C-alpha positions in Angstrom: 98.0 307.4 254.6 101.0 305.8 256.2 101.1 303.1 253.5 101.0 305.8 250.8 103.9 307.6 252.4 105.9 304.4 252.8 105.4 303.7 249.0 106.7 307.3 248.3 109.7 306.6 250.4 110.7 303.4 248.7 112.8 305.0 245.9 114.9 306.8 248.6 115.8 303.7 250.6 118.7 302.2 248.7 121.4 304.2 250.5 119.9 303.4 253.9 120.0 299.7 253.0 123.7 300.0 252.0 124.6 301.9 255.2 123.0 299.2 257.3 125.6 296.6 256.3 128.6 299.0 255.7 132.0 298.3 257.3 135.6 299.4 257.1 136.6 296.7 254.7 133.9 297.9 252.2 134.9 301.5 252.8 138.6 300.7 251.9 137.7 298.9 248.7 135.1 301.6 247.7 137.6 304.4 248.3 140.3 302.8 246.1 137.7 302.0 243.3 136.3 305.6 243.6 139.8 307.2 243.2 140.6 304.9 240.3 137.4 305.8 238.4 137.9 309.5 239.2 141.3 309.8 237.5 139.8 308.2 234.3 136.6 310.3 234.5 138.3 313.7 234.6 139.6 313.7 231.0 136.5 311.8 229.8 134.1 314.4 231.3 136.0 317.3 229.7 136.0 315.5 226.4 132.3 314.7 226.6 131.5 318.3 227.3 133.3 319.3 224.2 131.3 316.8 222.2 128.1 318.4 223.7 129.3 321.8 222.5 129.7 323.3 226.0 132.9 324.4 227.9 134.8 321.5 229.5 134.0 322.3 233.1 130.4 321.5 232.6 131.3 317.9 232.0 133.1 317.9 235.4 130.1 319.6 237.1 127.9 316.8 235.6 130.3 314.0 236.9 130.3 315.5 240.4 126.5 316.1 240.9 125.0 313.3 238.8 127.7 310.9 239.8 126.9 311.6 243.5 123.1 311.4 243.2 123.0 308.5 240.7 125.3 306.4 242.8 123.1 306.9 245.9 119.8 305.9 244.4 120.6 303.4 241.6 119.4 299.8 242.1 122.8 298.5 240.9 125.6 299.5 243.3 128.4 299.5 240.7 126.9 302.0 238.3 128.9 305.2 237.7 126.9 308.1 236.3 127.8 311.4 234.7 128.5 312.8 231.2 128.7 310.0 228.5 129.6 309.9 224.9 126.2 309.0 223.3 124.3 311.4 225.5 126.7 314.3 224.6 126.4 313.6 220.9 122.6 313.7 221.2 122.8 316.9 223.2 124.8 318.6 220.5 122.5 317.4 217.7 119.3 318.5 219.6 120.6 321.9 220.8 122.2 322.7 217.5 118.9 322.1 215.7 117.1 324.5 218.1 119.8 327.1 217.6 119.4 326.9 213.9 115.6 327.3 214.2 116.0 330.3 216.5 118.8 331.9 214.3 120.9 332.6 217.4 124.7 332.1 217.8 124.8 333.2 221.4 126.9 330.6 223.4 125.1 331.5 226.6 121.7 330.7 224.9 123.3 327.4 223.7 124.3 326.6 227.3 120.8 327.4 228.6 119.3 325.1 226.1 121.6 322.3 227.1 120.9 322.7 230.8 117.1 323.0 230.1 117.4 319.8 228.1 118.8 318.2 231.3 115.8 319.2 233.3 113.2 318.1 230.7 115.0 314.8 230.4 115.0 314.3 234.1 111.3 315.1 234.4 110.4 312.6 231.7 112.4 309.9 233.4 110.7 310.6 236.8 107.3 310.4 235.1 108.3 307.1 233.6 109.3 305.9 237.0 106.0 307.0 238.6 104.1 305.3 235.8 106.1 302.1 236.3 107.2 302.0 232.7 110.7 300.6 233.4 109.8 297.1 232.2 109.1 298.4 228.7 112.9 298.7 228.2 113.0 294.9 227.8 111.3 295.3 224.4 114.3 297.2 223.0 116.8 294.6 221.8 120.6 294.7 222.1 120.8 295.0 218.3 119.4 298.6 218.6 121.9 299.6 221.2 124.8 298.0 219.3 123.7 299.7 216.0 123.2 303.1 217.7 126.5 302.9 219.7 128.4 302.0 216.5 126.9 305.0 214.7 127.7 307.2 217.7 131.3 306.0 217.6 131.7 306.9 213.9 130.1 310.3 214.6 132.4 311.0 217.5 135.5 310.0 215.5 134.6 312.1 212.5 133.6 315.0 214.8 137.0 315.0 216.5 139.0 315.1 213.2 139.1 319.0 213.3 140.6 318.9 216.8 143.1 316.3 215.8 144.2 318.4 212.8 144.3 321.6 214.8 141.5 323.3 213.0 139.2 325.9 214.7 135.6 324.7 214.5 134.4 328.3 214.0 136.4 328.4 210.8 134.8 325.4 209.2 132.2 326.0 206.5 128.6 325.0 206.8 127.1 321.9 205.2 123.5 321.1 204.3 124.2 317.3 204.9 123.4 315.8 208.2 125.5 313.3 210.2 128.9 312.0 209.4 128.6 313.0 205.7 127.9 316.6 206.7 130.9 316.6 209.1 133.3 315.4 206.4 131.8 317.8 203.9 132.7 320.7 206.2 136.1 319.3 207.0 137.6 318.3 203.6 138.0 321.9 202.1 140.1 322.8 205.3 142.5 319.9 205.4 145.4 321.9 203.8 145.1 324.2 206.9 146.0 321.5 209.4 148.6 322.3 212.1 151.4 319.8 212.2 152.0 320.4 216.0 148.4 319.5 216.8 148.5 316.3 214.6 151.8 315.2 216.3 150.5 315.8 219.8 147.2 314.0 219.0 148.9 311.0 217.4 151.5 310.8 220.2 148.8 310.9 222.9 146.9 308.2 221.1 150.0 306.0 220.9 150.8 306.5 224.6 147.3 305.6 225.7 147.3 302.4 223.6 150.7 301.4 225.1 149.5 302.0 228.6 146.3 300.0 227.9 148.5 297.1 226.7 150.4 297.2 230.0 147.4 297.4 232.3 143.6 297.9 231.8 143.4 299.5 235.2 146.0 302.2 234.5 144.5 305.6 233.8 145.8 305.8 230.3 143.7 308.8 229.2 144.7 310.9 232.2 148.4 310.0 231.7 148.1 310.8 228.0 146.5 314.2 228.7 149.0 315.1 231.4 151.9 314.2 229.0 150.4 316.3 226.2 149.9 319.2 228.5 153.5 318.9 229.9 154.8 318.9 226.3 152.9 322.1 225.5 154.2 323.8 228.7 157.8 322.6 228.1 157.8 323.9 224.5 156.0 327.1 225.6 153.3 326.7 222.9 150.2 328.8 223.1 146.8 329.0 221.3 148.5 330.5 218.2 150.4 327.3 217.7 147.5 324.8 218.3 144.0 324.9 219.9 144.1 324.6 223.7 141.4 324.0 226.3 142.1 327.3 227.9 141.8 328.3 231.5 138.8 326.8 233.4 137.0 328.8 236.0 137.7 327.6 239.5 134.9 326.7 241.9 131.3 327.3 241.0 130.1 328.3 237.5 130.8 331.9 236.8 127.6 332.2 234.8 124.4 330.8 236.2 121.6 330.0 233.7 118.1 329.1 234.9 116.8 326.1 233.0 113.2 327.0 233.9 113.4 330.4 232.2 113.5 329.0 228.7 110.8 330.0 226.2 107.9 327.6 225.8 108.4 327.3 222.1 112.1 326.4 222.6 111.1 323.8 225.2 108.7 322.2 222.7 111.6 321.9 220.2 113.8 320.3 222.9 111.1 317.8 223.8 111.8 315.2 221.1 115.5 315.2 221.9 114.8 315.0 225.6 112.6 312.0 225.1 115.3 310.3 223.0 117.9 311.2 225.7 115.7 309.7 228.4 115.0 306.6 226.5 118.6 306.0 225.4 120.0 306.8 228.8 117.6 304.4 230.4 118.4 301.6 227.9 122.1 302.1 228.4 121.7 302.2 232.2 119.7 299.0 232.3 122.0 297.2 229.8 125.1 298.2 231.9 123.3 297.2 235.1 122.4 293.8 233.7 125.9 293.2 232.4 127.4 293.9 235.8 124.6 292.1 237.7 125.3 288.9 235.7 128.7 288.9 237.4 127.8 290.0 240.9 124.4 288.1 241.2 122.7 291.4 242.1 119.3 292.5 240.8 118.5 295.4 238.5 115.2 297.3 239.0 114.4 299.4 235.9 111.9 301.7 237.6 114.4 302.5 240.4 117.0 303.3 237.7 114.4 305.6 236.0 114.0 307.4 239.3 117.7 307.6 240.1 118.6 309.0 236.7 115.6 311.3 236.6 116.4 312.8 240.1 120.1 313.1 239.1 119.2 315.1 236.0 116.6 317.3 237.6 118.9 318.3 240.5 121.8 318.4 238.1 120.0 320.9 235.9 119.8 323.3 238.9 123.5 322.8 239.4 124.3 323.6 235.7 124.7 320.0 234.5 124.3 318.7 231.0 122.3 315.5 230.5 124.1 312.4 231.7 123.5 308.7 232.4 125.4 305.6 233.5 128.7 305.0 231.8 129.7 301.5 230.7 133.5 302.3 230.8 133.4 303.8 234.3 130.9 301.3 235.7 133.0 298.3 234.4 136.2 300.0 235.8 134.4 300.5 239.2 133.6 296.8 239.3 137.1 295.7 238.2 138.8 298.0 240.7 136.9 296.3 243.5 134.1 298.7 244.3 131.7 296.9 246.7 128.8 299.3 247.3 127.2 302.5 245.9 129.5 304.6 247.9 132.4 303.9 245.5 130.4 306.1 243.0 130.0 308.7 245.7 133.7 308.8 246.5 134.5 309.0 242.8 132.2 312.1 242.4 133.8 313.8 245.4 137.3 313.0 244.0 136.5 314.5 240.6 135.4 317.7 242.4 138.6 317.8 244.5 140.8 317.3 241.4 138.9 320.0 239.6 139.3 322.5 242.4 143.1 321.8 242.8 144.1 321.6 239.2 141.6 323.7 237.2 144.2 326.3 236.3 146.5 323.7 234.7 143.8 322.9 232.2 145.1 325.8 230.1 147.9 323.7 228.8 145.7 320.8 227.6 145.7 320.6 223.8 142.4 319.9 222.2 144.2 317.3 220.0 145.0 315.3 223.2 141.3 315.2 224.2 140.5 314.2 220.6 142.9 311.2 221.0 141.0 310.2 224.2 137.7 310.4 222.2 139.1 308.3 219.4 139.8 305.5 221.9 136.3 305.8 223.2 134.7 306.0 219.7 136.5 302.8 218.7 135.3 301.0 221.8 131.7 301.9 220.9 131.8 299.9 217.6 131.3 296.2 218.4 132.1 294.7 215.0 132.2 291.2 216.4 128.7 291.3 217.6 127.4 292.9 214.4 129.0 290.2 212.3 127.7 287.5 214.6 124.1 288.5 214.5 124.2 289.1 210.7 125.1 285.4 210.4 122.7 284.0 213.0 119.6 286.2 212.9 118.8 288.2 209.7 116.0 290.3 211.4 118.4 291.4 214.3 121.1 292.1 211.7 118.7 294.3 209.7 117.7 296.2 212.9 121.3 296.7 213.9 122.4 297.8 210.4 119.5 300.2 209.8 120.0 301.8 213.3 123.7 302.2 212.5 123.0 303.8 209.1 120.4 306.1 210.6 122.8 307.3 213.3 125.4 308.4 210.8 123.0 309.8 208.1 120.0 311.3 210.0 119.7 313.8 212.8 120.9 311.6 215.7 117.8 311.6 217.9 115.8 310.1 215.0 118.2 307.1 214.9 117.1 305.8 218.3 113.4 306.1 217.3 114.1 304.3 214.0 115.8 301.4 215.9 113.1 301.1 218.5 110.3 301.3 215.9 112.0 298.6 213.8 112.4 296.5 217.0 108.7 296.8 217.9 107.6 296.2 214.3 109.6 293.0 214.1 108.3 291.9 217.5 104.7 292.6 216.4 105.3 290.8 213.1 106.5 287.7 214.9 103.8 287.9 217.6 101.0 288.4 215.0 101.7 285.0 213.5 98.9 282.7 214.4 100.1 279.6 216.2 97.4 277.0 215.7 98.0 273.3 215.3 95.8 270.3 214.7 95.7 267.6 217.4 95.4 264.1 215.8 95.0 260.9 217.7 97.2 258.0 216.5 95.9 254.4 216.6 98.1 253.8 219.7 96.2 256.5 221.6 98.2 259.6 222.3 97.6 263.0 220.7 100.2 264.4 218.4 100.4 267.9 216.9 100.7 268.6 213.2 100.4 271.7 211.1 96.8 272.7 210.3 95.9 271.6 206.7 93.7 273.4 204.3 91.5 270.3 203.8 90.3 268.2 206.7 88.7 265.3 204.9 85.7 263.8 206.5 86.7 264.4 210.0 83.7 264.7 212.3 85.6 266.3 215.2 88.3 268.8 214.5 90.7 269.3 217.5 92.8 272.5 217.4 95.6 273.7 219.7 95.9 277.5 220.1 99.2 279.0 221.4 100.7 282.2 222.6 99.0 285.6 222.8 95.7 285.9 220.9 95.5 289.6 220.2 94.2 291.8 217.4 97.3 291.2 215.3 96.2 287.6 214.7 92.4 288.3 214.3 92.3 288.5 210.5 94.3 285.3 210.0 92.2 283.5 212.6 89.0 284.7 210.9 90.2 283.3 207.5 91.2 280.0 209.0 87.8 279.6 210.8 85.9 280.5 207.7 87.6 277.7 205.8 86.9 275.3 208.7 83.2 276.3 208.7 83.0 275.4 205.0 84.2 271.9 205.8 82.0 269.1 207.2 83.3 268.9 210.8 80.4 268.8 213.2 82.3 269.7 216.4 85.4 272.0 216.6 87.4 271.8 219.9 89.7 274.6 220.8 92.4 273.7 223.3 93.6 276.9 225.1 96.1 275.3 227.5 99.1 277.2 225.9 97.2 280.4 225.4 98.6 283.2 227.6 96.1 286.0 226.9 93.2 286.7 224.6 91.7 290.1 223.7 88.3 291.3 222.7 89.0 291.3 219.0 89.9 287.6 218.9 86.9 286.9 221.2 84.6 288.5 218.7 86.1 286.3 215.9 85.4 283.2 218.0 82.0 284.4 218.9 81.1 285.0 215.2 82.4 281.5 214.3 80.5 279.9 217.2 77.3 281.7 216.2 77.5 280.5 212.6 78.2 277.0 213.7 75.2 277.0 216.0 73.0 278.2 213.2 73.7 275.1 211.2 73.5 272.6 214.1 77.2 272.3 214.7 79.2 273.0 217.9 82.2 274.7 219.3 83.9 273.4 222.5 86.7 275.0 224.6 89.1 273.0 226.8 92.3 273.6 228.8 91.0 277.1 229.8 93.2 278.6 232.4 91.6 280.4 235.4 92.4 283.9 234.3 91.2 283.2 230.7 88.0 281.7 232.1 87.2 284.9 233.8 87.8 286.9 230.6 85.7 284.6 228.5 82.9 284.7 231.1 82.9 288.5 231.3 82.8 288.8 227.5 79.7 286.5 227.4 81.2 283.7 225.3 80.4 281.1 227.9 76.7 282.1 227.7 76.8 281.6 223.9 78.7 278.2 224.0 77.0 276.9 227.2 78.7 276.0 230.5 78.7 272.3 229.4 80.9 273.1 226.4 83.7 274.9 228.3 86.2 272.9 230.3 88.8 274.4 232.7 92.4 273.1 232.7 93.1 270.1 234.9 96.2 268.7 236.5 96.3 265.6 234.3 97.9 265.6 230.9 95.0 266.1 228.3 92.5 265.6 231.2 90.3 268.5 230.0 90.9 267.5 226.4 89.4 264.1 227.2 86.4 265.7 228.8 85.9 267.8 225.7 86.1 264.7 223.5 83.5 263.0 225.7 81.3 266.0 225.3 81.8 265.9 221.5 80.7 262.3 221.6 77.5 263.3 223.3 76.9 266.1 220.8 77.2 263.8 217.7 75.3 261.1 219.5 77.8 258.2 219.3 81.3 257.1 220.0 84.5 258.7 218.7 87.4 256.6 217.4 90.7 257.6 215.8 89.0 257.9 212.4 86.7 260.7 213.7 89.7 263.0 214.5 92.2 261.6 212.0 91.5 260.9 208.3 92.7 257.8 206.3 96.0 259.5 205.4 96.7 260.1 209.0 96.0 256.5 209.9 98.3 255.2 207.2 101.0 257.7 208.3 100.8 256.5 212.0 100.8 252.9 210.9 103.9 253.5 208.9 105.6 255.4 211.8 104.7 252.7 214.4 
């Protein structure tokens, strides 16, 4: 019982481990890093909430609650959690689809769906953590993330054009096209209605942020840009009739509490696909960010712990009226660059965001939506890694295809489908590569050593055929293996030796193919011998009953010497054919002439 309780307590131990070695020096550096991240996070969080289709304050709630919890329990201490660009884009796509199905336009219902999505996502992530599925993330390549992020960047930029032009979203016409095409289709008829004031504010904010970034990467350019834009609006005494403004934010706790657990079962079912995509994407991004930072700090990243931390943050965040969130690359990198030493930098950042919100919420009325659009244009551009996309297109065609198809899916399909398309392509290409049978022929040269060569269709008059099997022998290679062995059976070799030294695993489908081949060989007085069998494979083969069919004397475990078990197998083949074996028995005349020429 005590061991069970100790295992349950393991995910909650990271903050205790940090406290054990905490000191004033770390506190000072964490506090400075936390404040630096907070001043960048405030305008980001508001902008991400707008992308998600909820009021700006809900992005700040998410940064406070999920930033606090995520920082406490993450395995990587530099991760900064909260609302993010890709998560917000997926939220909008998922919730908008459910709203269309329900026929509702109620903003409170939209908010309830978004918060319910947070809870469903968190539950999924905690289930993944309990099932120890974190390591499955390694099967999703960087090409999928780059393609999806680039597509998200394009969608964010296109989606913010109405705000930059000063257009009210409610006034835009509907479109039957999905993705970026649909956004442009809705926007183009309304371009003549643009407001010059909004365009000038947006372009001015964009230019100011770019200048500040040229001066210093650590300077809070987005915050300075938003403050400058708000000051300009206040100085010129502009109001919402001149250009769209954020409006007054409610101070303190949310003025409307929606219970995520009171959602209808049918609506929860419709949210499930999007929640799964959010959970998967959030985890992929978190692990990718963690690995990037860990490569610089030398720390370790534990995917299952990250699943738990993000899941817990989203479940508790849903109760506190949060939208779905995950780790942010921008804020995590800034946390590291600003000198954050422990997870408490993220905790201080979350607290600082809350304090800034409480002190300055009433001033948000002056913030123009065009200024937040400028912040999001900067973020959208940073999501499109053209250099990486060009590099992989030149070096690996398969990765390039995965990246390009994921990108095109993100800008043309409902967004949550894009991550599934990318992951499916990734797995399909992996299985295609893994299902290629790696079997080579071992031939002995006149000088003695064995050398591998590709397996030929014709084996001449070779009495003993010596084959090397490599990799994972699973059902994907079974048909090709059966075809190869059928051709071998039709030749005249009396003994076929399989060397399994480089075989990592073998499943029952492949074992059945070998069993059928061995049975047919035995029926005509020919033999099958196994050598180089590792200990774990030996147990699998024994349990399947293959050793009983072949005979103990025809199966040789791996030995420490190079080709030691192979030599044992050749000695056994000599006994079976009743004579000696020289090079000509396992290499035909063409082989002998080839080796003579080489030597």
